[in-house]
C-alpha positions as CSV (number, residue, x, y, z in Angstrom):
1,X,-28.5,43.7,46.9
2,X,-27.2,40.3,48.0
3,X,-24.6,40.1,50.8
4,X,-21.1,39.1,49.6
5,X,-20.3,35.5,50.0
6,X,-16.8,36.4,51.0
7,X,-18.2,37.7,54.3
8,X,-17.5,35.0,57.0
9,X,-20.5,33.0,58.2
10,X,-20.6,33.7,61.9
11,X,-23.7,31.7,62.8
12,X,-23.0,28.2,64.2
13,X,-26.0,25.9,64.7
14,X,-25.8,23.7,67.7
15,X,-27.7,22.7,70.8
16,X,-31.5,22.8,70.9
17,X,-31.9,24.6,67.6
18,X,-30.0,21.7,66.0
19,X,-33.0,19.5,66.6
20,X,-35.0,21.5,64.1
21,X,-32.5,20.8,61.3
22,X,-32.1,17.1,62.2
23,X,-35.9,16.8,62.2
24,X,-36.0,18.4,58.8
25,X,-33.4,16.0,57.5
26,X,-34.8,12.8,58.9
27,X,-38.5,13.5,58.6
28,X,-38.5,14.9,55.0
29,X,-38.3,11.5,53.3
30,X,-41.4,10.1,51.7
31,X,-41.9,7.3,54.2
32,X,-41.6,9.5,57.3
33,X,-43.0,12.7,55.9
34,X,-46.2,10.9,54.7
35,X,-46.6,8.9,57.9
36,X,-45.9,5.6,56.4
37,X,-44.5,4.0,59.5
38,X,-44.6,4.6,63.3
39,X,-42.0,7.1,64.5
40,X,-40.5,6.7,68.0
41,X,-38.6,9.8,68.9
42,X,-36.3,10.5,71.9
43,X,-34.8,7.0,71.9
44,X,-31.7,7.7,73.9
45,X,-30.0,4.4,73.5
46,X,-32.4,1.4,73.2
47,X,-36.1,1.0,73.4
48,X,-38.0,-2.3,73.9
49,X,-41.0,-3.0,71.6
50,X,-43.3,-5.4,73.4
51,X,-45.2,-7.9,71.3
52,X,-48.1,-10.0,72.6
53,X,-49.4,-13.3,71.3
54,X,-52.1,-15.6,72.8
55,X,-53.6,-19.0,72.4
56,X,-57.4,-19.6,72.2
57,X,-58.5,-17.9,75.4
58,X,-62.3,-18.6,75.2
59,X,-63.5,-21.7,77.1
60,X,-66.8,-23.2,78.3
61,X,-68.3,-21.3,81.2
62,X,-68.3,-22.8,84.7
63,X,-68.6,-21.8,88.3
64,X,-64.9,-21.9,89.1
65,X,-62.1,-19.7,87.9
66,X,-59.8,-21.8,85.7
67,X,-56.9,-19.9,84.2
68,X,-55.9,-20.9,80.7
69,X,-52.3,-22.1,80.8
70,X,-49.8,-20.2,78.8
71,X,-52.6,-18.1,77.2
72,X,-50.6,-14.9,76.9
73,X,-47.0,-14.8,75.6
74,X,-45.0,-11.7,75.9
75,X,-42.0,-11.2,73.6
76,X,-39.9,-8.2,72.8
77,X,-37.8,-6.7,70.0
78,X,-35.2,-4.0,70.5
79,X,-34.9,-0.9,68.5
80,X,-31.4,0.7,68.8
81,X,-30.8,3.7,66.7
82,X,-27.3,3.9,65.2
83,X,-25.1,6.9,65.6
84,X,-24.5,8.6,62.3
85,X,-22.7,11.7,61.2
86,X,-22.1,14.1,58.2
87,X,-18.7,15.7,57.8
88,X,-18.8,17.7,54.7
89,X,-16.7,20.5,53.2
90,X,-18.3,22.7,50.6
91,X,-16.9,25.6,48.6
92,X,-19.0,28.7,48.9
93,X,-18.3,29.7,45.3
94,X,-20.1,26.6,44.1
95,X,-23.3,27.9,45.5
96,X,-22.9,31.6,44.5
97,X,-25.2,31.7,41.5
98,X,-28.1,29.8,43.1
99,X,-28.1,31.7,46.3
100,X,-27.5,35.1,44.8
101,X,-30.4,34.5,42.4
102,X,-32.8,33.9,45.3
103,X,-31.4,36.7,47.5
104,X,-31.6,39.3,44.7
105,X,-35.0,38.2,43.6
106,X,-34.0,37.0,40.1
107,X,-35.1,33.4,40.7
108,X,-38.5,32.0,39.7
109,X,-38.4,30.0,42.9
110,X,-39.1,31.5,46.3
111,X,-38.6,28.5,48.6
112,X,-34.9,28.7,49.1
113,X,-33.6,30.2,52.3
114,X,-32.6,33.9,52.0
115,X,-29.5,33.4,54.3
116,X,-26.6,31.6,52.8
117,X,-26.0,29.6,56.0
118,X,-29.6,28.3,55.9
119,X,-29.2,27.5,52.2
120,X,-26.2,25.3,52.8
121,X,-27.9,23.5,55.7
122,X,-31.0,22.9,53.6
123,X,-28.9,21.3,50.9
124,X,-27.2,19.0,53.3
125,X,-30.6,18.2,55.1
126,X,-32.1,17.1,51.7
127,X,-29.2,14.7,51.1
128,X,-29.5,13.2,54.6
129,X,-33.3,12.8,54.1
130,X,-32.7,10.9,50.8
131,X,-30.2,8.6,52.4
132,X,-32.5,8.0,55.4
133,X,-35.4,7.1,53.1
134,X,-33.2,4.4,51.5
135,X,-31.9,3.1,54.8
136,X,-35.4,2.7,56.3
137,X,-36.1,0.0,53.8
138,X,-33.0,-1.5,52.3
139,X,-30.1,-0.2,54.5
140,X,-27.4,-2.8,55.3
141,X,-25.4,-1.9,58.4
142,X,-23.1,-4.8,58.0
143,X,-22.0,-4.0,54.5
144,X,-22.4,-0.3,53.8
145,X,-20.8,2.5,56.0
146,X,-23.4,5.0,57.0
147,X,-26.3,2.6,56.7
148,X,-28.5,1.2,59.4
149,X,-30.4,-2.0,58.9
150,X,-33.7,-1.4,57.0
151,X,-37.0,-3.0,57.5
152,X,-36.9,-5.2,54.4
153,X,-33.3,-6.1,55.1
154,X,-34.2,-7.3,58.6
155,X,-37.3,-9.2,57.5
156,X,-35.3,-11.1,54.8
157,X,-32.5,-12.0,57.2
158,X,-32.2,-15.6,58.4
159,X,-34.1,-16.1,61.7
160,X,-36.2,-13.0,61.2
161,X,-39.4,-15.0,62.1
162,X,-41.2,-14.1,58.9
163,X,-42.9,-17.4,57.7
164,X,-41.3,-18.9,54.5
165,X,-44.7,-18.8,52.8
166,X,-44.8,-15.0,53.3
167,X,-41.4,-14.4,51.7
168,X,-42.2,-14.1,48.0
169,X,-39.6,-14.1,45.3
170,X,-39.9,-11.1,43.0
171,X,-39.9,-10.9,39.3
172,X,-39.4,-8.0,36.9
173,X,-42.7,-6.1,37.3
174,X,-44.3,-4.3,34.4
175,X,-47.8,-3.4,33.4
176,X,-48.5,-6.8,32.0
177,X,-47.9,-8.7,35.3
178,X,-48.3,-6.2,38.1
179,X,-51.9,-7.3,38.8
180,X,-50.8,-10.9,39.3
181,X,-47.8,-10.0,41.4
182,X,-49.7,-7.7,43.7
183,X,-52.3,-10.5,44.0
184,X,-49.6,-12.9,45.2
185,X,-48.8,-10.5,48.0
186,X,-52.5,-10.0,49.0
187,X,-53.1,-13.8,48.9
188,X,-50.5,-14.5,51.7
189,X,-51.3,-11.6,54.0
190,X,-52.3,-13.2,57.3
191,X,-56.1,-13.1,58.0
192,X,-55.3,-11.6,61.4
193,X,-54.2,-8.3,59.7
194,X,-56.2,-8.3,56.4
195,X,-58.8,-5.6,56.5
196,X,-57.0,-3.6,59.2
197,X,-57.2,0.1,58.6
198,X,-53.4,0.7,58.8
199,X,-52.5,-2.2,56.6
200,X,-50.4,-1.2,53.6
201,X,-48.5,-2.7,50.7
202,X,-45.3,-0.7,50.5
203,X,-44.2,-0.7,46.9
204,X,-41.2,0.6,44.9
205,X,-41.7,3.3,42.4
206,X,-41.5,0.9,39.4
207,X,-44.3,-1.3,40.8
208,X,-46.4,1.8,41.4
209,X,-45.8,3.1,37.9
210,X,-46.6,-0.3,36.4
211,X,-49.9,-0.5,38.4
212,X,-50.9,3.0,37.2
213,X,-50.1,2.0,33.6
214,X,-52.1,-1.2,34.0
215,X,-55.2,0.6,35.3
216,X,-54.9,2.9,32.4
217,X,-55.9,0.1,30.0
218,X,-52.5,-1.6,29.4
219,X,-53.1,-4.6,31.7
220,X,-54.2,-8.0,30.5
221,X,-56.5,-8.9,33.4
222,X,-59.8,-7.7,31.9
223,X,-59.3,-4.0,32.6
224,X,-60.4,-3.0,29.1
225,X,-58.6,-0.9,26.6
226,X,-60.0,2.4,28.1
227,X,-58.8,1.6,31.6
228,X,-60.2,3.0,34.9
229,X,-63.4,5.0,34.4
230,X,-62.7,4.8,30.6
231,X,-60.1,7.6,31.0
232,X,-57.1,5.7,29.6
233,X,-53.7,7.0,30.8
234,X,-55.3,10.2,32.1
235,X,-57.2,8.4,34.9
236,X,-54.4,9.1,37.5
237,X,-53.5,12.6,38.4
238,X,-51.0,11.7,41.1
239,X,-53.0,13.2,44.0
240,X,-55.4,10.3,44.6
241,X,-54.3,7.3,46.7
242,X,-53.8,3.9,45.2
243,X,-55.2,0.6,46.5
244,X,-55.3,-3.0,45.5
245,X,-58.0,-5.4,46.5
246,X,-59.0,-3.1,49.3
247,X,-55.4,-2.8,50.6
248,X,-53.8,0.7,50.5
249,X,-50.6,1.1,48.5
250,X,-47.8,3.2,49.8
251,X,-45.1,4.3,47.4
252,X,-41.8,4.0,49.4
253,X,-39.0,5.6,47.5
254,X,-36.4,3.7,49.6
255,X,-37.4,0.4,48.1
256,X,-35.5,-0.9,45.2
257,X,-37.0,-1.9,41.9
258,X,-39.4,-4.9,42.2
259,X,-39.5,-4.8,45.9
260,X,-42.5,-4.6,48.2
261,X,-43.6,-5.3,51.7
262,X,-47.0,-5.8,53.3
263,X,-47.5,-4.7,56.9
264,X,-49.5,-2.6,59.3
265,X,-48.1,0.8,59.9
266,X,-48.3,0.1,63.7
267,X,-46.0,-2.9,63.2
268,X,-43.1,-0.9,61.6
269,X,-41.0,1.5,63.6
270,X,-38.4,4.2,63.0
271,X,-36.4,5.2,66.1
272,X,-34.4,8.3,66.5
273,X,-33.1,10.6,69.2
274,X,-34.4,13.8,67.7
275,X,-34.3,15.6,71.0
276,X,-31.4,13.8,72.5
277,X,-28.3,15.6,73.6
278,X,-26.1,13.8,71.0
279,X,-27.8,15.6,68.1
280,X,-25.6,18.3,66.7
281,X,-25.6,20.5,63.7
282,X,-22.7,22.9,63.1
283,X,-21.8,25.2,60.2
284,X,-18.2,26.4,60.3
285,X,-16.9,29.0,57.9
286,X,-13.2,28.2,57.3
287,X,-12.3,31.7,56.0
288,X,-11.0,33.0,59.3
289,X,-9.3,29.7,60.1
290,X,-7.3,28.9,56.9
291,X,-8.3,31.7,54.5
292,X,-10.2,29.4,52.2
293,X,-13.7,29.7,50.8
294,X,-14.7,26.4,52.3
295,X,-17.6,25.8,54.7
296,X,-17.7,22.7,56.9
297,X,-21.0,21.1,57.9
298,X,-21.2,18.7,60.8
299,X,-24.3,16.7,61.7
300,X,-24.6,14.0,64.3
301,X,-27.8,12.1,64.8
302,X,-29.2,8.6,65.4
303,X,-31.6,6.5,63.4
304,X,-32.8,2.9,63.2
305,X,-35.7,0.7,62.3
306,X,-37.4,-2.4,63.7
307,X,-40.6,-4.3,63.2
308,X,-42.8,-5.8,65.9
309,X,-44.5,-9.1,64.9
310,X,-42.6,-10.9,62.2
311,X,-45.4,-13.4,61.4
312,X,-47.6,-10.6,60.2
313,X,-45.2,-9.4,57.5
314,X,-45.1,-10.2,53.8
315,X,-41.9,-9.6,51.8
316,X,-41.5,-9.4,48.0
317,X,-37.9,-9.3,47.0
């Protein structure tokens, strides 16, 4: 029999164990959970990302040592995770039916936490993960409270260093034009990164859906009425990876409709202080404090993004 929800929640999550919930919240989004970009944990305040560029360093051989002037140029970019928080008050009664169904074995689902306190934290963690996924790509620190600047936002900003020819203007993408639009992205990928193993075109869900539909026989670029392997719309089962012209596609749920970005995974960074002392998760039952049925959830964490070499990015927005 399920424990009564009127019983005060005496467990408070804080300290070292809090890191596990913060990690679950931050690393459960599609981009981070599927290894879409490089994660830099334990960034206490700021971390320097060194970038290296060089001129032509090969010269005719001779007897003497002659150093090539200004052959190597070191630059740096700073990743500074932003301090964020969740201050949430929930009524225990709103979760009674869901949690009791799991606890008493009546639910068809068995992946919800059996303890009510864990159930509440899992709910909050899922919401944080969703917001983090969006922020990674399109967050706007200057305009939206609770946002940190996303990768696409930074790449599109004035003075970002992304060449104008690699900043493509998007159109409304559907099955009839998705091949052409993805082709435009591939055409301007710098030759220095084309063919690299960790090169991806990060696409929004609607671009991915249009591409799957096109390969099912609905495209106009000579795909044929029967589509890939003559399987029509049944060619894609969702488990296989997508690629275009030899470049892997990564479906980034945080990108808005008709948005994409081409980059190497090793050139995109997510910084957080997962194990830093500032991380905090607390669950406070207010029953003994004010007699209410409310539960307060407090999370404090840091998160931020940065890219390394701007000249190797392609934006579609």
